[in-house]
C-alpha positions as a printed Julia matrix, in Angstrom:
524×3 Matrix{Float64}:
  91.66   74.33  139.88
  88.46   74.16  137.8
  87.27   77.33  136.04
  84.47   79.09  137.85
  81.0    79.3   136.67
  81.19   83.05  136.59
  83.95   83.08  134.01
  83.39   82.88  130.29
  86.6    82.03  128.29
  87.91   84.19  125.68
  87.62   83.01  122.32
  90.55   81.99  119.91
  89.7    84.49  117.3
  89.45   87.36  119.56
  92.79   86.42  121.2
  94.55   86.33  117.9
  92.89   89.64  116.7
  93.93   91.48  119.95
  97.55   90.24  119.32
  97.52   91.29  115.75
  96.26   94.73  116.8
  98.86   95.27  119.39
 101.7    93.83  116.91
 100.44   96.22  114.04
 100.79   99.31  116.19
 104.1    98.54  117.31
 105.36   97.54  113.82
 103.94  100.63  112.22
 104.92  103.04  114.81
 108.46  101.38  115.03
 108.91  101.48  111.37
 108.11  105.0   111.1
 110.8   105.87  113.71
 113.26  103.52  112.15
 112.9   105.01  108.63
 112.98  108.65  109.7
 115.28  108.79  112.43
 117.24  106.0   113.67
 118.41  104.43  110.36
 119.54  107.62  109.14
 120.72  110.18  112.14
 121.25  107.59  114.69
 123.06  105.37  112.13
 125.53  108.11  111.06
 126.14  109.09  114.85
 127.18  105.7   115.97
 129.39  104.99  112.86
 127.11  102.39  111.32
 127.2   104.26  107.9
 130.82  104.53  107.77
 131.35  100.94  108.72
 129.14   99.77  105.88
 130.66  101.99  103.29
 134.16  100.58  104.49
 133.21   96.9   103.87
 131.47   97.57  100.59
 134.53   99.39   99.34
 136.73   96.51  100.36
 134.37   94.1    98.5
 134.55   96.18   95.28
 138.42   96.12   95.48
 138.64   92.56   96.1
 136.99   91.9    92.74
 134.99   88.89   94.14
 131.55   90.6    94.22
 129.19   92.17   91.6
 128.84   95.52   93.01
 125.92   98.04   92.48
 125.83  101.85   93.3
 123.15  104.25   94.71
 122.07  107.5    93.05
 125.14  109.27   94.82
 127.77  106.89   93.35
 128.33  105.1    96.56
 128.49  101.32   96.57
 125.04  100.15   97.79
 125.25   96.29   97.85
 127.64   93.47   96.78
 126.38   90.24   95.54
 128.09   86.98   94.59
 128.49   86.22   91.06
 126.02   83.4    90.7
 124.45   84.28   87.31
 127.18   83.42   84.86
 125.9    81.89   81.78
 126.68   78.16   81.33
 124.68   77.78   78.07
 126.55   76.14   75.31
 126.74   78.24   72.06
 123.51   78.31   70.12
 125.25   76.84   66.99
 127.15   74.06   68.79
 125.57   70.9    67.13
 128.7    69.47   65.68
 130.32   66.27   66.82
 133.35   66.28   64.54
 136.37   68.07   64.21
 135.48   69.22   60.75
 132.84   71.37   62.48
 135.09   72.84   65.07
 134.24   76.44   63.98
 130.89   75.91   65.61
 132.49   75.8    69.1
 135.37   78.51   68.51
 136.4    80.91   69.31
 134.85   80.4    72.83
 135.19   84.24   73.75
 132.67   85.07   70.99
 130.48   81.64   71.42
 129.73   82.76   75.15
 129.18   86.4    74.57
 126.54   87.78   77.08
 124.7    90.99   77.04
 124.08   91.37   80.86
 126.87   93.6    82.21
 128.63   92.1    85.22
 130.69   94.55   87.28
 130.73   96.99   84.36
 131.85   94.48   81.81
 130.16   91.83   79.56
 130.62   88.19   80.14
 132.65   86.9    77.31
 133.59   83.4    78.64
 132.17   80.31   80.02
 131.15   80.45   83.66
 134.24   78.39   84.85
 136.6    80.7    82.9
 135.05   83.78   84.6
 135.36   82.21   87.94
 139.05   81.41   87.17
 139.85   84.86   86.37
 138.1    85.97   89.63
 140.18   83.69   91.62
 143.49   84.63   89.93
 142.83   88.2    90.53
 141.98   87.78   94.1
 144.82   85.53   95.24
 147.6    87.05   93.01
 146.69   90.64   92.46
 144.44   91.84   95.42
 146.06   89.87   98.32
 149.66   90.77   97.53
 148.84   94.39   98.15
 149.04   93.69  101.82
 152.78   93.34  101.52
 154.51   96.45  102.81
 156.96   96.11   99.85
 154.03   96.29   97.4
 153.78   99.51   94.97
 150.11   99.34   95.56
 150.31   98.68   99.4
 146.81   98.42  101.11
 146.93   98.52  104.9
 143.32   97.02  104.99
 144.84   93.83  103.59
 146.54   91.36  106.19
 149.61   89.63  105.01
 148.92   85.75  104.54
 150.74   83.05  106.2
 151.39   79.45  105.36
 150.46   76.23  106.95
 153.29   76.64  109.48
 152.27   80.3   110.43
 155.2    81.87  108.55
 154.18   85.24  106.71
 154.26   85.47  103.0
 157.12   87.76  101.87
 157.16   87.88   98.07
 154.65   87.79   95.27
 156.06   84.35   94.4
 154.59   83.08   97.68
 151.02   84.2    96.57
 151.53   82.44   93.24
 152.69   79.24   94.94
 149.76   79.47   97.27
 147.0    79.58   94.7
 148.59   76.87   92.27
 149.51   74.39   94.96
 147.13   74.96   97.98
 144.07   76.14   95.91
 144.28   74.31   92.65
 146.14   71.41   94.08
 148.87   71.43   91.41
 152.14   69.57   91.94
 155.21   71.6    93.02
 156.67   73.68   90.12
 160.05   72.0    90.67
 158.83   68.74   89.07
 158.47   70.47   85.82
 162.32   71.29   85.63
 162.91   67.62   85.11
 160.59   67.15   82.12
 161.81   66.12   78.84
 163.19   68.93   76.57
 160.49   70.01   74.24
 157.76   67.87   75.56
 154.32   68.67   77.2
 153.46   65.04   77.75
 155.53   64.33   80.96
 153.22   62.65   83.55
 153.89   65.34   86.05
 152.47   67.89   83.49
 149.1    66.25   83.14
 147.45   64.94   86.36
 144.04   63.58   85.4
 142.59   64.38   88.85
 143.17   68.17   88.01
 141.4    70.3    85.48
 144.23   72.88   85.16
 147.99   72.82   84.53
 150.77   75.14   84.89
 151.79   77.37   81.84
 155.09   76.24   80.43
 157.83   78.7    79.49
 159.1    78.86   75.82
 161.86   76.25   76.53
 159.06   73.72   77.37
 161.29   72.65   80.46
 160.05   75.0    83.2
 156.73   76.56   84.31
 155.76   80.18   84.47
 154.14   80.38   87.89
 153.38   84.11   87.26
 150.93   82.88   84.48
 147.19   82.0    85.08
 147.08   78.25   84.75
 145.17   76.87   81.83
 142.96   73.96   81.01
 144.57   70.79   80.37
 144.66   69.58   76.56
 142.18   66.86   77.0
 139.43   69.24   78.19
 140.23   71.75   75.23
 139.82   68.99   72.98
 136.35   68.4    74.12
 135.49   72.0    73.87
 136.82   72.1    70.25
 135.64   68.86   68.73
 133.13   67.31   71.21
 129.3    66.96   70.85
 126.93   69.26   72.4
 126.19   66.9    75.24
 129.87   66.52   75.86
 130.51   70.1    76.19
 127.33   70.71   78.16
 128.52   68.1    80.62
 131.9    69.51   81.02
 130.7    73.03   81.37
 128.47   71.92   84.34
 131.42   69.96   85.98
 133.82   72.76   85.71
 131.17   75.31   86.95
 130.42   73.19   89.96
 134.18   72.78   90.53
 134.31   76.6    91.1
 130.72   77.22   92.47
 128.32   74.6    93.66
 125.14   76.51   94.28
 123.26   73.52   95.92
 125.98   72.93   98.54
 127.27   76.56   98.75
 130.76   75.29   98.24
 133.56   75.32   95.57
 136.7    77.27   94.95
 135.02   80.67   94.63
 133.12   80.18   97.84
 136.41   79.29   99.65
 137.92   82.64   98.36
 134.71   84.62   99.73
 135.2    82.8   103.07
 138.84   83.67  103.15
 138.04   87.4   102.21
 135.25   87.74  104.84
 137.33   86.23  107.6
 134.93   83.26  107.92
 137.42   80.47  106.91
 139.41   79.15  110.03
 142.62   79.6   108.41
 141.87   83.22  107.07
 144.06   86.05  108.21
 141.71   88.77  106.74
 139.77   90.76  109.42
 138.94   94.2   107.78
 135.74   93.03  106.31
 134.73   91.1   109.35
 135.43   93.87  111.76
 133.38   96.47  109.8
 130.51   94.14  108.93
 130.34   93.4   112.51
 130.23   96.9   113.45
 127.38   97.7   110.93
 125.5    94.74  112.26
 125.52   96.03  115.73
 124.58   99.48  114.66
 121.74   98.08  112.74
 120.54   96.23  115.68
 120.84   99.3   117.91
 118.76  101.4   115.42
 115.97   98.69  115.27
 116.08   98.42  119.04
 115.81  102.14  119.54
 112.94  102.36  117.24
 110.91   99.34  118.19
 111.75   98.6   121.84
 109.81  101.8   123.34
 106.69  100.88  121.55
 107.02   97.15  122.31
 107.81   97.91  125.88
 104.88  100.34  126.1
 102.08   98.2   124.27
 103.04   94.85  125.65
 104.42   95.74  129.35
 103.55   99.13  130.61
  99.92   99.33  129.37
  99.04   95.98  130.82
 100.8    96.67  133.84
  98.78   99.65  134.79
  95.45   98.58  133.35
  93.07   97.47  136.13
  92.64   94.03  134.51
  96.04   93.59  132.86
  94.8    93.9   129.28
  96.65   95.38  126.31
  95.16   98.08  123.99
  94.36   94.89  121.53
  92.61   93.23  124.24
  90.7    96.28  125.51
  89.3    96.7   122.0
  88.34   93.13  121.73
  86.62   93.02  125.21
  89.06   90.78  126.8
  90.55   90.83  130.3
  93.26   88.9   132.02
  92.56   87.38  135.59
  94.2    84.88  138.12
  93.04   81.23  138.04
  91.56   81.9   141.43
  89.0    84.26  139.81
  90.66   87.19  141.5
  92.09   90.24  139.72
  95.78   89.82  138.9
  98.45   90.5   141.21
 101.36   92.96  140.28
 103.8    89.93  140.14
 101.54   88.12  137.74
 101.36   91.19  135.55
 105.14   91.42  135.4
 105.81   87.74  134.76
 103.22   87.28  132.04
 104.01   90.42  130.07
 107.76   90.09  130.25
 107.85   86.87  128.07
 105.62   88.51  125.65
 107.6    91.68  125.36
 110.78   89.69  124.93
 109.23   87.44  122.16
 108.58   90.63  119.94
 112.16   91.69  120.3
 113.71   88.3   118.84
 112.83   89.44  115.56
 115.56   92.2   115.61
 118.33   90.2   117.19
 121.6    90.85  115.27
 123.48   88.57  112.79
 120.93   85.68  112.68
 118.74   87.25  109.99
 115.63   85.1   108.84
 116.61   82.61  111.62
 115.05   85.23  114.13
 111.81   85.11  112.37
 111.85   81.32  112.39
 112.34   81.33  116.09
 109.48   83.89  116.63
 107.04   81.83  114.46
 108.0    78.67  116.12
 107.33   79.99  119.59
 104.12   81.68  118.44
 102.86   78.35  117.03
 103.86   76.32  120.14
 102.09   79.1   122.36
  98.85   78.88  120.31
  99.06   75.34  120.41
  99.14   75.5   124.09
  96.02   77.71  124.2
  94.19   75.24  122.01
  95.13   72.06  123.58
  95.46   72.82  127.28
  92.51   72.29  129.63
  92.22   75.8   130.64
  93.19   77.21  127.24
  96.49   78.99  128.76
  99.45   80.1   126.78
 102.92   79.56  127.99
 102.99   82.91  129.79
  99.54   82.41  131.23
 100.87   79.12  132.77
 104.0    80.83  134.23
 101.88   83.79  135.48
  98.94   81.51  136.58
  96.44   83.48  134.69
  93.65   83.14  132.09
  92.3    85.35  129.54
  88.51   85.87  129.78
  85.71   87.55  128.1
  85.14   90.92  130.08
  81.46   91.05  129.18
  80.59   87.69  129.98
  82.57   87.11  133.1
  82.56   88.25  136.91
  85.49   87.88  139.17
  86.74   88.88  142.7
  88.28   92.38  143.26
  90.61   90.93  145.77
  91.68   87.79  147.74
  89.97   89.23  150.8
  86.61   89.56  149.0
  86.8    85.88  147.91
  87.66   84.97  151.45
  84.79   86.93  152.93
  82.32   85.21  150.45
  83.64   81.63  151.22
  83.36   82.4   154.99
  79.83   83.75  154.67
  76.86   81.63  156.02
  74.33   80.24  153.47
  72.05   83.12  154.11
  74.81   85.14  152.75
  76.81   88.35  153.25
  77.3    90.48  150.19
  80.32   89.67  147.97
  81.99   92.21  145.67
  82.7    91.09  142.13
  84.22   92.84  139.13
  83.15   92.19  135.47
  81.62   93.66  132.38
  83.54   96.41  130.38
  85.3    98.51  133.04
  82.25   98.58  135.42
  84.45   99.2   138.42
  83.47   97.57  141.49
  79.89   96.04  141.66
  79.0    97.16  145.1
  75.52   98.59  144.71
  72.22   96.86  146.16
  71.15   96.17  142.5
  74.5    94.18  141.84
  75.07   92.39  145.14
  75.06   88.69  145.14
  74.95   86.39  148.16
  76.2    82.9   148.71
  72.62   81.44  148.71
  71.95   82.88  145.22
  75.11   81.5   143.99
  74.55   78.19  145.23
  71.01   78.08  143.84
  72.44   79.1   140.46
  75.02   76.25  140.68
  72.39   73.67  141.46
  70.29   74.87  138.6
  73.18   74.59  136.23
  74.08   71.2   137.56
  70.47   69.95  136.86
  70.19   71.71  133.48
  69.67   69.18  130.65
  69.27   71.64  127.65
  69.38   75.2   127.12
  65.87   75.22  125.81
  64.69   73.81  129.07
  66.57   76.43  130.95
  64.91   79.12  128.78
  61.39   77.92  129.26
  61.96   77.68  133.16
  63.39   81.25  133.35
  60.36   82.68  131.17
  57.84   80.85  133.41
  59.39   82.22  136.56
  59.44   85.75  134.98
  55.77   85.57  133.81
  54.68   84.41  137.33
  56.63   87.12  139.0
  55.03   89.84  136.49
  51.54   88.52  137.27
  52.02   88.46  141.14
  53.3    92.06  141.12
  50.4    93.35  138.99
  47.54   95.32  141.01
  44.0    94.02  140.93
  41.58   95.8   138.46
  38.22   96.6   139.62
  35.88   95.87  136.67
  32.61   96.33  138.24
  33.02  100.17  138.17
  31.89  100.26  141.8
  32.65  103.28  143.86
  35.8   102.97  145.95
  34.89  102.06  149.54
  34.68  104.63  152.13
  38.06  104.57  153.95
  36.02  105.17  157.03
  33.7   102.1   156.55
  34.47   98.84  158.28
  34.67   97.0   155.05
  37.6    99.05  153.88
  39.6    98.34  157.02
  42.13   95.49  157.2
  40.89   92.32  159.21
  43.2    93.13  161.96
  41.22   96.37  162.69
  37.81   94.61  162.71
  38.45   92.78  165.9
  35.72   94.81  167.62
  32.97   93.52  165.18
  30.89   90.47  165.84
  32.18   87.19  164.41
  29.27   87.27  161.98
  30.31   90.45  160.37
  34.01   89.23  160.11
  32.97   86.56  157.81
  33.92   83.66  160.27
  32.01   81.83  162.84
  33.87   79.79  165.43
  36.67   79.48  162.96
  34.1    78.23  160.22
  32.96   80.42  157.43
């Protein structure tokens, strides 16, 4: 179906501006309601504030997060430890054992001024991460045991690969050292030669850490935090700056690889948050989910009324289906058949637009929702630019088109269009709508007939240039003006007596002789 000659399509710029106006109104109004009402009073009422505080308190207790507090002393946010310093000591330029003091003691060499969780970093990054993991697996998680002196009901008891629940603190030590660090079974060290630390089982080159031996050198202390193997200690004490730097980077990646979001530290985070498939922890996950749903509910309550009003209700009740932004920009929406939109067309068209605006506040997907919105908006406007009738996706579904209201005319109803199409060439009047809120054009001055429309169509088909069209119309206008002007008497003769024969019409002089009528036998 071709676009009628009576229709002027809306420009891209006006359509974008109209949408931005509507969106700005919704965002501003919704943001005010969200900030003053729903994110405060409503969030408290539906338990969102309590759920947030619960999972933040739990984060702080785990020791895995760097916590910050608000002005009231409540935890405000917990962040991953990702900014540990990995720099080598400023004075480390030695490459021989004689200058070993340039690298030791490490606790002083890696002193850092930035507070982390109330303390100062005094170790390399790998050592800080090792402390965090040891605390989480062997101090925090065992508090879930009912027999623990510091029993914490929020912590679920861990289970082994067979599903058996841990019952003692030793189970947690073994889990960290064997399952997390990958060290051999502690029983292997019972067979190591007396007084020796060089047993093959003690030093596994595929591992960075080893068990701490007891004083007898024949057994391991599983309750002690594992330490670096001697070969790596030697590099820190006597190696070159480049060797130390390389080893520091390797060890830090072992615990936390920021590029791949992996490592032992991330594994601990996933276990704590209940994201790992074998995790038994659910307290954090449950409260975080509850807070997420509450946040979504508050955002929905703030933005949905405005989104629904400006993108659905207003167009539904406006005569030409326009939003407030379209009204301001002088646009209207009509059917492809040059007839006002039917109710079903308004509903179908605006439902999709209304839903699109709500995608950005979908729960749990964060910035992904904005990506969905932007991708859909780009596809929609690509459709407008590339389609023959410049229709968006919702226009195609509703079989509508956006037009310039001032430069277009359309039928008030399908019945009026049928009446016009059934009219004879001489034309019965047809009623159109157009301009900016003109109402029905039904007066005599604005009535068009079929013959006039057909004449205009023919002129448009034969039109070669706009300049030619202007010249033709100007000539027609001037001719019309001249023909309508009364003749002017320049001789200043008196007006003829209305009673004299000369002043009478020719039809009233039939009683005069032919000579006095100015004709003789049909000849002048």
